C-alpha positions in Angstrom: 22.0 -118.6 57.8 20.3 -115.5 59.4 19.7 -114.2 62.7 16.2 -112.7 63.3 16.1 -109.3 64.9 13.1 -110.7 67.1 14.4 -113.1 69.2 11.1 -114.9 69.6 10.0 -114.4 65.7 7.6 -117.4 64.6 6.6 -116.0 61.3 8.2 -115.1 57.8 9.1 -111.6 56.6 10.4 -110.8 60.0 13.6 -108.2 60.2 16.6 -110.1 60.0 20.5 -110.1 59.1 22.7 -112.8 57.5 25.3 -114.1 59.7 27.1 -116.2 57.0 27.1 -119.2 54.6 27.5 -122.8 54.9 29.4 -123.7 51.7 28.8 -127.5 51.0 31.5 -129.1 49.0 30.3 -130.2 45.4 29.8 -133.8 45.5 29.0 -134.6 41.7 25.3 -135.5 40.2 22.9 -136.2 43.0 25.3 -137.7 45.8 24.6 -136.6 49.3 27.6 -134.9 51.1 28.4 -137.1 54.1 31.4 -135.5 55.5 32.4 -133.7 58.6 30.0 -130.8 60.1 30.6 -127.4 58.3 30.9 -124.1 60.0 28.9 -121.2 59.1 31.6 -118.7 57.5 31.7 -115.0 56.8 32.2 -113.1 53.4 35.9 -113.8 53.6 35.5 -117.6 54.6 36.4 -117.0 58.2 34.2 -119.1 60.7 31.6 -117.4 62.5 31.8 -116.8 66.4 28.8 -115.3 68.0 28.3 -114.3 71.5 24.6 -116.1 72.3 22.5 -115.7 75.4 18.8 -115.9 76.2 16.5 -117.2 73.0 17.7 -116.7 69.5 15.7 -117.4 66.4 17.6 -118.5 63.3 16.7 -119.1 59.6 18.4 -121.3 57.3 17.7 -120.9 53.6 19.1 -123.1 50.7 20.6 -120.5 48.1 21.1 -123.1 45.4 18.4 -124.6 43.3 19.0 -128.1 44.8 16.8 -129.3 47.5 18.8 -129.7 50.7 18.0 -131.6 53.9 19.7 -130.1 57.0 20.3 -133.0 59.6 22.2 -130.9 62.3 22.6 -127.3 63.4 25.0 -127.6 66.1 26.1 -124.6 68.4 29.6 -125.2 69.4 30.9 -123.5 72.7 34.6 -121.8 72.4 36.7 -120.7 75.0 39.4 -118.7 73.1 37.2 -115.7 72.0 38.4 -113.3 74.8 38.2 -110.2 72.8 35.2 -108.0 72.0 33.0 -109.6 69.1 32.6 -106.7 66.9 30.5 -106.4 63.7 31.7 -107.9 60.7 30.7 -108.5 56.8 28.8 -111.6 56.7 27.7 -111.9 53.4 28.3 -109.7 50.1 28.2 -109.4 46.3 30.3 -109.6 44.3 32.3 -112.1 46.5 36.1 -111.7 47.1 37.9 -112.9 44.0 34.7 -113.3 41.9 35.1 -113.3 38.0 32.9 -112.4 35.1 31.1 -109.7 37.0 28.8 -107.8 34.8 30.0 -103.9 34.4 26.6 -102.7 36.0 26.6 -105.1 38.9 25.1 -103.7 42.2 27.2 -104.2 45.2 25.9 -105.1 48.5 26.9 -106.4 51.7 25.3 -107.4 55.1 27.0 -106.1 58.4 26.2 -108.6 61.3 26.0 -107.0 64.7 27.5 -108.8 67.6 28.6 -107.3 71.0 29.0 -103.9 69.5 26.9 -102.8 66.6 27.7 -100.7 63.3 26.9 -97.0 63.9 28.9 -95.6 60.6 29.7 -97.4 57.3 31.8 -96.0 54.4 32.5 -97.5 51.0 34.9 -96.8 48.3 35.1 -98.2 44.9 38.4 -98.3 43.1 39.6 -95.9 45.5 36.5 -93.4 45.0 34.2 -92.8 48.1 30.6 -93.7 47.2 29.3 -93.3 50.8 27.0 -90.6 49.9 25.1 -92.9 47.5 24.5 -95.8 49.9 21.3 -97.3 50.7 21.0 -99.0 54.0 18.8 -100.7 56.1 19.3 -101.6 59.8 17.8 -103.5 62.7 19.0 -105.3 65.9 20.5 -108.0 63.9 22.5 -106.3 61.5 22.6 -103.6 58.7 22.4 -104.3 54.9 24.2 -101.9 52.4 23.5 -101.5 48.8 25.2 -99.5 46.0 24.5 -99.0 42.4 27.1 -97.8 40.1 26.2 -94.7 38.2 28.4 -95.6 35.5 30.0 -99.1 34.2 32.8 -100.5 35.9 36.1 -100.9 34.1 35.7 -104.0 31.9 38.0 -106.9 32.3 39.7 -105.3 35.2 40.2 -106.1 38.9 38.0 -103.8 41.1 38.4 -103.2 44.7 36.1 -102.2 47.4 36.9 -101.0 50.8 34.2 -101.1 53.5 35.0 -99.2 56.8 32.7 -99.9 59.9 32.8 -98.0 62.8 31.1 -99.7 66.0 29.3 -98.4 68.9 32.6 -98.5 70.9 34.2 -95.9 68.2 36.3 -98.9 66.8 37.1 -98.6 62.8 37.2 -102.1 61.1 38.6 -102.1 57.5 37.6 -104.7 55.1 39.0 -104.8 51.4 38.3 -107.4 48.7 38.4 -107.5 44.9 36.6 -108.8 41.7 37.2 -108.9 38.1 34.7 -107.5 35.5 33.8 -109.4 32.2 35.6 -108.6 29.1 33.0 -106.7 27.2 33.2 -103.5 25.0 31.5 -100.4 25.8 30.2 -98.4 22.8 29.8 -94.6 22.8 27.3 -93.9 20.5 27.8 -90.5 18.7 25.5 -87.7 19.8 25.1 -86.9 16.2 22.8 -90.0 15.9 20.1 -88.7 18.2 17.0 -87.7 16.5 14.4 -85.0 18.2 11.9 -86.7 20.6 8.6 -86.9 18.9 10.2 -87.6 15.4 9.3 -91.3 15.7 5.9 -92.8 14.6 3.7 -94.8 16.8 5.3 -97.1 19.7 6.9 -100.4 18.9 9.2 -102.0 16.4 8.8 -102.3 12.4 9.3 -105.7 11.8 10.1 -107.4 8.4 10.1 -111.4 8.4 11.2 -113.8 5.7 10.7 -117.6 6.1 11.7 -120.1 3.8 10.8 -123.7 3.6 11.7 -126.0 6.8 13.2 -128.6 4.6 15.7 -126.3 3.2 19.0 -126.6 4.3 19.8 -124.5 7.9 22.6 -121.9 7.8 23.1 -120.3 11.1 24.9 -117.1 10.1 24.2 -113.4 9.7 25.0 -113.5 6.2 22.7 -116.0 5.4 19.9 -114.1 7.4 20.5 -110.8 5.1 20.3 -113.0 2.1 17.2 -114.4 3.1 15.7 -111.1 4.1 16.5 -109.6 0.6 14.5 -112.7 -0.9 18.0 -113.8 -2.7 18.3 -117.4 -1.0 18.2 -119.7 -3.9 16.8 -123.3 -4.0 19.4 -125.2 -5.5 16.9 -127.7 -7.0 14.8 -125.2 -8.8 17.4 -122.5 -9.2 14.7 -120.0 -8.0 14.5 -117.7 -4.9 12.6 -119.3 -2.0 9.4 -117.7 -1.7 8.2 -115.9 1.7 6.2 -118.1 3.8 5.7 -115.4 6.2 4.1 -112.6 4.1 1.7 -111.6 6.7 -1.2 -109.4 6.0 0.8 -106.8 3.9 2.1 -109.2 1.6 5.8 -108.3 2.1 6.7 -109.8 5.6 6.2 -106.4 7.3 4.6 -106.2 10.9 3.9 -103.3 13.2 4.8 -104.8 16.6 3.2 -102.3 19.3 4.6 -104.0 22.5 7.6 -106.2 23.0 10.1 -108.5 21.2 9.5 -111.8 23.3 8.8 -114.6 20.6 9.1 -118.1 20.4 8.5 -120.5 17.6 6.2 -122.6 19.7 4.2 -119.5 21.2 5.3 -120.7 24.6 8.5 -120.6 26.6 11.1 -123.3 25.8 14.5 -123.7 26.9 15.8 -121.4 29.6 14.0 -118.0 29.1 14.3 -114.9 30.9 10.6 -114.2 30.7 7.9 -116.8 31.6 5.3 -116.0 28.9 5.9 -115.8 25.0 4.2 -115.0 21.8 4.3 -116.6 18.6 6.6 -114.8 15.8 4.4 -112.5 13.9 3.1 -113.7 10.5 4.5 -117.3 11.5 2.0 -120.2 12.7 3.2 -121.4 16.0 4.7 -124.9 15.9 7.4 -127.0 17.1 9.4 -127.0 13.6 9.9 -123.4 12.2 13.3 -123.6 10.6 14.8 -120.9 8.4 13.4 -117.8 9.6 14.9 -114.3 9.5 13.7 -111.1 11.2 14.7 -107.3 11.4 13.2 -105.0 13.8 13.8 -101.1 13.0 13.3 -98.8 15.9 13.7 -95.5 17.3 15.1 -96.0 20.7 14.3 -93.2 23.5 17.5 -92.7 25.4 18.4 -90.1 27.9 22.0 -89.5 28.7 23.6 -92.4 30.4 25.1 -95.9 30.4 23.0 -98.8 29.0 23.0 -102.6 29.7 20.8 -104.5 27.0 20.7 -108.3 26.8 19.4 -110.4 23.9 18.5 -113.9 24.7 18.2 -115.7 21.5 18.2 -119.2 19.9 19.9 -118.7 17.1 21.9 -115.3 16.4 21.3 -111.8 16.5 23.1 -108.1 15.8 22.0 -105.0 17.1 23.2 -102.1 15.3 22.6 -98.2 15.5 23.2 -95.3 13.1 22.2 -91.8 12.0 18.9 -93.3 10.2 16.8 -96.5 10.4 18.2 -97.0 6.8 21.7 -96.5 7.9 22.5 -98.4 11.1 26.2 -99.5 10.4 27.7 -99.3 13.9 27.6 -102.8 15.7 26.8 -102.6 19.2 26.6 -106.6 19.8 26.2 -109.7 18.1 26.2 -113.6 18.1 27.1 -115.1 14.6 26.2 -118.7 14.8 23.8 -121.6 16.2 23.1 -121.6 19.9 20.4 -122.5 22.5 19.0 -119.7 24.8 20.8 -120.8 27.8 23.1 -117.6 28.1 22.2 -114.1 26.9 24.5 -111.8 25.1 25.5 -108.5 27.0 25.3 -105.4 25.1 26.7 -102.1 26.7 26.7 -98.8 25.4 26.8 -95.1 26.7 24.8 -91.9 25.2 26.0 -88.4 25.4 23.1 -86.7 24.0 19.4 -87.5 24.7 17.1 -88.3 22.1 15.6 -90.9 19.8 18.4 -93.4 18.5 17.9 -95.4 15.1 18.5 -99.1 15.8 18.2 -102.6 13.9 17.9 -105.5 15.5 18.5 -108.6 13.2 17.7 -112.1 14.4 17.7 -115.7 12.6 16.5 -119.1 13.4 18.2 -121.9 11.6 16.9 -125.1 13.0 15.3 -126.7 16.1 14.4 -124.5 18.8 13.8 -120.6 18.0 13.3 -117.7 20.3 14.3 -114.2 21.1 13.9 -111.8 23.9 15.0 -108.2 23.8 15.5 -106.3 27.1 17.3 -104.0 29.4 18.9 -104.9 32.7 19.1 -102.4 35.4 20.2 -103.0 39.0 20.0 -106.7 38.0 16.2 -106.6 37.0 15.5 -107.6 33.3 12.7 -105.3 31.4 11.3 -106.0 28.2 12.0 -103.0 25.9 8.9 -101.0 25.0 6.8 -103.2 27.9 3.6 -101.1 28.1 2.9 -102.7 31.3 6.1 -101.6 33.0 6.8 -97.9 33.6 10.5 -98.3 33.8 10.7 -100.0 30.2 13.0 -98.3 27.5 10.4 -96.8 24.8 10.8 -97.7 21.4 9.3 -96.2 18.2 8.7 -97.0 14.6 10.9 -95.1 12.5 9.2 -91.9 10.7 7.8 -93.0 7.2 9.7 -91.6 4.1 8.1 -88.7 2.4 5.4 -89.6 -0.3 6.0 -88.5 -3.8 2.7 -87.7 -5.6 2.8 -89.3 -9.0 1.0 -88.7 -12.5 -1.4 -85.7 -11.3 -4.3 -85.0 -13.8 -7.3 -82.9 -13.5 -10.3 -83.3 -16.0 -13.9 -82.5 -15.8 -14.0 -81.5 -12.0 -12.1 -84.6 -11.0 -8.4 -84.8 -9.9 -6.2 -87.9 -9.9 -3.0 -88.8 -8.6 -0.9 -91.9 -7.3 1.7 -92.5 -5.0 3.7 -95.5 -3.7 2.1 -96.5 -0.2 4.4 -97.6 2.6 3.7 -100.8 4.9 3.1 -100.4 8.5 2.0 -96.9 7.9 -1.4 -95.0 7.3 -1.5 -92.4 4.8 -3.9 -89.5 5.3 -4.7 -87.5 1.9 -5.9 -83.9 2.5 -6.6 -80.7 0.7 -7.0 -77.2 0.6 -9.1 -74.6 -1.8 -6.5 -72.2 -1.1 -3.3 -72.3 1.0 -4.4 -69.4 2.9 -7.3 -71.8 4.4 -7.0 -72.5 8.0 -6.8 -76.1 7.9 -6.6 -79.2 5.6 -9.7 -81.1 4.9 -9.6 -85.0 5.0 -10.2 -86.5 1.5 -9.3 -90.3 2.2 -7.6 -92.6 4.5 -5.4 -95.3 3.1 -3.5 -98.3 4.9 -0.2 -98.6 3.2 0.7 -102.0 1.9 4.0 -101.2 -0.2 1.9 -100.7 -3.4 1.0 -98.0 -5.9 -2.1 -96.3 -4.6 -4.5 -94.3 -6.9 -6.6 -91.3 -5.6 -9.5 -89.7 -7.0 -11.2 -86.6 -6.1 -14.4 -86.2 -7.9 -15.2 -82.8 -5.8 -12.5 -80.8 -7.2 -15.0 -78.4 -9.1 -13.3 -75.1 -8.0 -10.5 -72.9 -9.7 -7.8 -74.5 -7.5 -7.2 -77.2 -5.1 -4.2 -78.1 -3.1 -3.2 -81.8 -1.9 -0.8 -83.3 0.5 -0.3 -87.1 1.9 0.2 -87.0 5.7 1.9 -90.5 6.7 1.9 -91.8 10.3 
C-alpha cells in the first residue's frame, strides 16, 4: 500500500512512499481468502495508524505473482492515538527474521512520513556505520533508503541492522532487526593465478563439446562428463568408444564462442530461465531430445580486486574451477553433481586480491530430458551474462592464449623452404618471415585457420642466402 506525494495524482509513476503491506494468509491452491479484513502493517508487523485529512491518493499493488481482487479498502477511525505520529519503517529488505539471504543482498527500507517527517537517517550493519554510503530519495510521502554492501556479509550468520531516524521535531527513533544469510563458501583466489591484462586471445570462451547417442544410458555425474569429453565413454554393446556427434566445423568438437554462455538444447527458453532468449548449443542441432552432452568452456576472466557473485542456472550439472593456467584449473569454486531442472541457480562466491585475467574452466553436462545452461554474474540483485557485448557492465572473458608452435621438419632445396607444425583449433596462425633479423618488420607468408592437424608450409620464394620464419598465433 502506497501513499502518493501528490494528493490528487491521477497518473502512474508519481512520487510516492510505501505505507506498509497487507499480508494475506495462505489458503492453499486457488482458494479465495474469505476471512476478516486485514490491516496494513509496517516492516515489523505493527498495524499502521495514519493522520489523514483532506484529499489523499493511495495505490495498491499485488506483490505476489497471483492475481488478486481487492473488494474493500476501509479507513477505520481510531480514538486512542493521542501521541504524535512520527515517521516509521514501512517496508524493507531483508525483512526481520528472513533466512537464506544472499551474501551480497542489497539492503533497503522506506521511511513513511506522518505528522513529522524524517530529516536525518543513520544505518549500521553488524555494528559498523554505513551512513556515508547510503543512497536516499525523498518526497512529501516518505524517504527510500538503499545500501549495497562493499563486501560479502558473513555466511550462515545472523546479521543485525540498526536504523536511526531523526524527525523534524528532533526526536530520534531507533529500529533494529536481524536476518540470516545462506550457508555458502567464499573462496579467495590466489593472487598468483592472475595473468597480465592483454594476455588472453579474442573475446569469449573456448568451447569443446562431446555428444554421444541419445539412446545411450543417461548418467548425470561430473565424472561421466569428464569421461565423455575424453572420448572414453564405451558402448557396452560394441565395446567401442562412442563417436562424437558434435564435431563441429573443426572436427574435434571445439568452438570459439565470442559472446555468452546462454544455451538450451531446443534453442529457445524452457523451464524457468533467468534470461528470456536462448541459443542452441554450438555444434548440436536444436531439438527437444538431445541427451548425453558434455561441454567445457575455457576462459580468461578479467577481474579487478573485489568480491564476486556468479550464478550457474543449469539443467543438469556443472563445475567451475580456477587455476594458474587454462590447463591447470584445479581449485573448485562451485558445482552441482547430479541431475536437476533449472528452477534454482547455484551461487558461486569468490574474492580477488590481485587484478588480472584469471584462467577458469566451466564443465557442464546434460544427461537426459531438458538441457540448458546460463552463466552470469549478479550485482545489486541484477543478473548480467558474462561477456555480454550488449552490456557495458558485463564481466569480460577471453579465450586462453594459444600454446607456442613448434616448427617441425624444416628443409630447404632449390629455392624452396618447407616445414610443418601442429595447428590449434579455435586459433589463426600467421606464418611470417624476415630475410635478416635486423629487418624492421616481419613479412606475411601464409594465414592458416587452425584445426588441430599437422599443417605443411612451403615457401617457393626463399631464393636468398638466408630467411627466418616465425608462426604467430591469435
